[in-house]
N, C-alpha and C positions, 0 to 999 in steps of 0.2 A: 641767282641772285634774287633776293627778294622783291616783291612786287607789291603796290599797294593797288587794290582795284576797287574803284568805285563806279556803284549801280545806282540809276537813278529811273525812278518811274512814277507815274501818279495815278491814283485812282480814279475810275470813272464819277462822274458827279454823283455827289451824295453818296460815295461808296467807301469814304476814308476808313469807318469803323471796320468793315467787311475785310479790307486790304489790310488794317492793322491787325485783326485778327489773324488773317493768312500769313503774314509775316510772323508773327509772334508762333504761330504752330509749325511754321517750318525751320526755325532755328534749330530744331532738335537735330535734323540732318547735318546741318552746317555746323553744330558744335561735335558731331562723330566727325567732320572732316578735319575740325581742330585737334581730334585726339590721334587719328589716322592718316589724314590725306594732305597734310601741307598747309592747313589754314592756321595762321598764327595769330590774328585776333580778327575780331568782327564787332561793329557797332553799327546801330541803327538810327536815323535820326527822321523828322518830319519838319518840314518848313514851317518856322513860326508863324507866318501868316497865311499859310496854305497847308493844313495838316492832310491834305490828300496827297501831297507831293512827298516821296521818299527818298533817303540817299542811305545805301549800305555802304560804308566803308569797311574793306576787308584788306588784312595783309597776308599773302602766301609766300612759301618760299621760293616759287617760281610762278611765272605765266603759266607753263606747262600744267603745274599743281593745278590751276585754278580751272582750265581748259578740262582737265579731266574731271574735276568736279562738277562742272558744266555739262558735260556729256553725259554723266550719272544722272544729274537732275532731269535731263531729255527725256533718258530711259524710264525714270520712274514716273515720268506724266506731267512733271511740276508746270513745264512749258506749256500742257495743253490747257491747263486749268487758267492762264494770266490772261486771254483775252476775254473772259467774263468779267474780270475786275480792274483791269488795266484801260487807261486811255491812251493805248499807244504802245509799241514796244519799249521795254527798257533799255537804257543805253548803258555801255560797259567802257570803263576807260581804264588803261593801265599804265602806272607812273613807276618810274624806278628812282630810287632814294638819291638824291645828290649830296646831301649833307648828313652829319651824325646827329 
């Protein structure tokens, strides 16, 4: 069953431009997951009154597809880069669709 995954994270003070560049650079891998790994949609947002707060909303074929994607991201070292640019760990929330 398809799931929506909401990922929220915050840049370190004064680092929102660095985080924006990082997110945009890493979109390539997620786009590949859209073609091959179960990602159906992906959109990134920043908070209007605090551009250092990011939310990425994705839709996946299943929660398992997203977990496999996260495992791949860990293997590539992406998660090792996050502490240098984030003010705390990202949060992940999984939602199931309840209406069409």
